[in-house]
N, C-alpha and C positions, 0 to 999 in steps of 0.2 A: 693722047689719047682720048677720044671726044666720048661723050658721056654715051652714045649709042654703044660702045664695045668695049665701055669697062667692064672688067672682070667681077663676076659677084663677090660678095664678102662671103666669106666660111661662115656655114650655120654653127652657132653651139649646140652644143649638146642638149639636149631635153633635159631641163631640172625638174626634180622629183620636189614640189612645194611641202610635202613632210617633213616634219622634224626629225632629227637622227635620233634614232630610240638608245635606250639606255642598254648597260653593259650586261644586265640581264637576258637582251634580246639574242646574245649570242649563244645561250645554250639552247634556245630553241631552234636557231637555226644550224648548231650543233648536231640537234639530234635529227633534223634534216639530212644532213650531209652522213649522218651515222647509218641511216638508212637508204642511204644512195639517192635520197631526193634531191634537184635542185635548191642552191641557198638562195633567200631574198637578203642577198647582203647590201643593194643600193643605197639603202637609207642608214647603213649602220658603219660607223667611225672606228677606224682600227688605228688608233693612236699608239704611241710607244707606252702610256701608261695601260691600256688596255691589254697588250700583250704581257705585261709585267704582273698584272691582275689575274689573269687566266693561268700563266705559269706558276704563280705564288700558290693559288688555289689547288693544282694540280698537286703539288707537294704537301699541302696541308691537307689534302684528302687522304692522300695515299700514307702521310703518318699517323691520320687518326683511325684509319682502319687497320694497319698494320699493328698497333697498340690493341685495337679491340679484339684482333684474332691472335694478339703472342701471348706465349706463356708468359706465366706471373711472373718468373725470372728474367723476362727480357729486359733490356735497359735500350735508350737512346740511343742510334748510330750516327752521329751528325756528319761521318764522313760517305753517307750514303745519299747526301746531297751534291755530292759532284757525280754523281751518275745519270745518266741521262742526257748529257749535254751533246754528244756525239750525234745523238737521234734528233735532236733538236736543231744543229748546227746542219744537218745534211738535208732537214726537212725543208729549212728556211732558204737554204741554197736554191732548193729544185723549184721554191714558190716564187723566187725571184727570175729563174729562168723560163717557168711558165709565163710569169707576166710581162715578161719581156719578148716573149715569142709572139705575143698579139700584135696587132695592127699598130702602129704609133697614132696613138690619139684615139684609140677605140674605147670608148667610156663605157661600153657594153660589157668590157673583162674587167675583174678586181685586180688590186693593186697583188703585189708581193705583201705586204703586212695584213691585207684582209683574207688572202689565203691562207695566212699563218694563222692568224685568228681564228677562222673557220675549223682547220682542221685542229689546232688546240682546243677549242670547245666540243668538236665532237669525241677527242679523246678523255676531256673531261667529263662528260655526259656516260660513256663508257665505262669510266670508274666508278661512276656513282652505281650503274646496273652491275658491276662487277663485285663491287662491296657490298650492297645489299643481298645478292646473291651467296658471297662468302659470310655473312653473318648469319646467313640459316643454316647452311652449309656446318660453319663453327658450332651452333648450337646442337647439332647431333653430332658430329666427329671430335668438336674440343677445338683447342688450338692448333694451327696450321701443321704444327710439327707431327701434330698426332693423325694426321690426314693421310689417306692410303697411296703410295705412289701412283698410281694410276689417275686417282683425281685432280694432283699436281699437273702431270703430264696433259689432261685433257683440259683443263682450265687453262694453263698458259698457251696452247696451240690454239684454242678459240679464240683467246683475246689477241694473239699475235697476228693470226690469219685475218681475223675481222678489221685490224685495225689496219693491216696492208692492203684490203680491199678498199675500205673507205679512204683510204689516202690516195691511191690509185685513180680512184674513179672520180675523184674531185678534179686532182691533177690533170686528168685526161682530158676532162670536159672543158676545161679552159686552155689547154696546149695550143699553141699556135701553128703545129709543123708535125711531119711524123718523127723526124729527129727528137724532136722534144719528148713525144710521147713514148719512144724506144727508150730514153732516159727514165723516164718517170717508170716506166716498166721494170726497169733492170736495177736501179738504183733503191726506190724505195722500200723493199726486204730486206734490203742489206744491215742499215743501221738497225731497224726494229730486231731483227735475229740476232747479231752482236750484242747490243744493250740486253735483250732478252734473257741471252743465254750467257754470256761471258760476264756483264756489269749490271746486273738487275739493281733497280732502287729499292735498298733493303734499308728504313729506316728505325728499324727495332731488332735487337740481337740477343737470343739467348744463347748463353755458354753451353757448348756440346756438354753434353754428360759426363764424359771424360775429362775435360778441363773441369768442370765444376766439382768432379770427385777428386780431382787431384788438388786443388785448391784446400780441400776439408781433410785433406788424405791422413790417416795416421801415421807418425812416423815410425819405419820398421828398421830402426838401426839394429846392428848386432848387439848391442847393448840391453836393449827392448827386449828384444827377442830372446836373449838368454835370461833376462830377469823375469820375465812375466810367467814361468813355471813355479819360479822361486817363491815369487808374490804369493800365487794363490796356494802354495806350500806351507809359506810361513803364516797364513790367514788362518788356514785349515788347520794347521797342528797347533795352532795359537788359541784355539778357542778353550775356554774352561768348562769343565764338568757341571753339573748342575749341583746347588746348593741342597742339602738333603732338608725336606719339610716346608718347601716353598714353591710357588708357583714361578718357575725359572723361564726369562724373555729370551729366544735365539733369534737374532735379527738380521735380516738380509736385504740389501738392498740391490736394485738391479736397474743401471741406466745407459742402453746399448746405443744412443744416438749421441754421434763424437762431435758433431759438428756446430753444437748448441751447447754453451755451458751451464744452460739454465737447469738442466738434467743433472749435470756433475755437482750444482751449488744444491738442489734439492735432495740429493743422495746424502750428502753431508748433512743438512738442515735435521734430515730425517733420522740418520744413524747418532744423531746428538742427542736428539730427543729421547730416545728409546734407553740411550745408555745413561742419562740423567734422570730422566723420569720412570723408568722402568727397572732400575738398576741392572741393565744388558751390558756392562762393562764387561769387556772379555768373553762375549758372545755374540758379536756382531761383526759382519763382513758386508763391506762394501765393492761389489761390482761395479766398474766404469769404465765405459770408453770413451776417451777423451785425450787429445795430444798432451793436455797437460799433467796427464796421471801415468803416464806410460810406464813409470820406476818406481811408482809409489804406490799403485793399484791394480789388483786383479783385473783382466777385461773383465767386462760383461758380455759374456757369449753362453750361447744355449749350453755347450758342454760345463763350463766351469759353475753357470747356475745350477744345473742337475747335480754334479759333482759336492757342491755346496750343502745343498738340500740334503743329500745323503748322508753327509759326514756329521751335520748339525743332528740328524734324525738318530744316527749312531750315538751320541754323544747323549742326547737329551732323556729324560723319564719321561716316556710316551704317555704314562697315566696322567702327568700333571701340568709337565712343561708346556708350552706354546711356543710355535716357530711363527713370526712374524716375517712378512715376506712385503715391502714396498717396490713396485716397477713403476717407473717412471719414462716416458719416450709420447712421440706422436703415434695414434693410435689410429685404425681405419674401421670404417664401417663392417668390413669383415671380418672383427676381432684379433686383427693382427696387432701385435707390438711392433712399429716399426725400429727397423736396425739400421743404423747408416757407420760402419767401420773400415769403408773401402782405404786400402786394397786388401782387408782381411777381409774372406767370403763366409758370412756368418746368414742363418737363417730366422726369420722372426719368430718370438715366442709366439703360443697359443694359449688360451685358457684350458684347451681339451689338454696339451701337452705338459702344460702346467699342473694339472690334476692328474695326468699319469705318475709323472714324476713325483709328487706327492705321496700317492698312493703305493707305488712301489717303495719306497723309503719307510713307509708304516709312521707316517707323522699323524697322529690322531688329532690335536687341538692347531689350528691354522688362522690366523688373521694375514688376511691379503689384502693389501691396498693398492688401486691402478689408480695411476694419476696421469690421462691419456683421454684423446677425445673418443668419443664412443665408448667408452670403457664399460658401461652398463651391460654391454654384450656378454662380459666376463661374468654377471652374476650366475645366471642360470647354469652354465657348466661347471661352476667352482662352488656352488651353493651347496651346504649340507647340515647334516645336526653338529658336526664339529668344525662349522667354519664360518668365521665372518669374512663378508667381502663387502669390501668400501670401493667407491668408484668416483672420479672426477666428475663424470656425468652420465646422463642416460646412453641408451643404445642409439638415438636418433639426433644427440649434439653434441657438437663441439665444446671441450674445456676450454679454459680460456688463460693466457699469460705464458707459453711455451714460445715465446719467439727469441729471436737472437739478441733480443736486448734487453728481455726480461731477467728482472733476479731472481724471481720464483715463481712456479706457475700460482696460480688463485687459489687451486685446492692445496698445495703444498704449503704455502703461507699459512692460510686459514685454520686448517687441520693441526699440522704440526709446528709450527711456531708462534702460535695462538692460541688454539682451544685445549690442546693436549698439556700447553704450563698450565692450565687451569684444573684439569679434571684428569685422573686416571681412566675413564669410561672412552673406550672409541666409539660408541653408540652415542654418549651423551657430546663428544668431541664434534662427532659428524655431523649430525642435528645442529649444534651450533655453527660450525663452519658453513653446513649450506645457507643458513639466513646470512652470514656475513657475505658471503660470495657472490648472492643474488643481489643484494646491495650495491657490490664493488663491480659486476657486470655492467648493472643498468648504469653506474657512473661512468665507467669506462667507454660505452656506447655499443657494447657488442650486439650487433644486430640481426643475428640469427638465431636468438632465441637463448634464452636461460637454460645452464650446462645441464643444470637437474643432477646432482650426484644422489648418487644410490647406494644402498646397504642391506644386507640380508646377512642376520646373525640366526644361528642353529641353536636349539635349545641346548644341547648338550655345552657347547662352547661358552652360552653366556652364562652359566653355572660358575665354570674355570675361568672367565674373564672378571666374574664379581669376585671371586676369592683373591684375585690378583689385584685387584682395585684395592680392597679391603687390607692385605696386606701391605701395598704403597701408601695408604692412607697412615698405617700405625707403625712404619718402621722408625 
């Protein structure tokens, strides 16, 4: 072949002299894909490491957002990392089909890896937007488990539909034939619907209430159910009459939260202190709900509390004896003392209920100790001339030391294991305990403010308690 008939050499595709952009540029182009605009992919390098980083970033983002929105009891669910891979595999195959459908050697069309990276970048940007919106909704509605069902459905449908439209639009843009476009249109929604409905990526899991209750359930064997009425009857029948000429203390502890042993231990410490320091031996009843005490102590239920108050009031000399009552549990800002005794159905005790029962029983002189968060809300409903009320916190703050791993609450330890070992005055002990608790809470890093224990002492009961203090000092 001579020079005049020689075939022209194929022209190389034009090359952009710009350097390849970094991985952060994928997010910018992903945002363009997300709003259905053409991506500027020519100077992006879709290497295997790029794809791995984008996929990993998606899972890290999902893990962090689900943690931020989960209930406090939620735990990591590592098997959730196995979800979503069918969707990734189908989309990767479609990207390969679309890239293969282009004319051979056409440099104006992206590779399968580039398409995959663009789609995953767009999904990552969408997840960031969903996460920001979810955090705002979480501030309003609380953990996602508390959201209305309609909100769950709407957020799921919007995310699935937008993702499907975004993926279809990008792959359609570069598909080389009508058959490939049809495959894109038919196959893109399938993995999204399947993974979103049947196998969503769940990386944090809170036990359903029923399972959590079952784990902390009271054992209700035939022996325990048969023994409980006997235990209450023995405790009430065993109460001794008052000693004449003295201020007798009848002491009652009430611990209705079964799943945390700290309340059971605090009940025992308070009961021992009243026996040893105030001569209450034979006049103490402990009401406790705990799996360990089902065969030894009567349950802390509202009915048992009311019966015990009535029995003590019937025995005591109402003109001079004192009924001491210590309640220990979690507390709410609504003034209710938390109860946890599943499967036993019980209602929380409130200060209004307690006052009514004490009034009905005719108890004149009362010392009431409430060891719970927000327990200052009990002061006003219970206060009176014949009543001393002490609380572990004010009405606006939590108390401290009532967790599963606590030996005693800060209030229980400072008040009953320490201060009342040095004085017989409840008011002096409470003042001393306040100072100790403030120091210990600060050292422990309590971040939501000083618990600020409260006290209210009526003029009438003050005289009776001064007489009690003198008798104990001189015995």
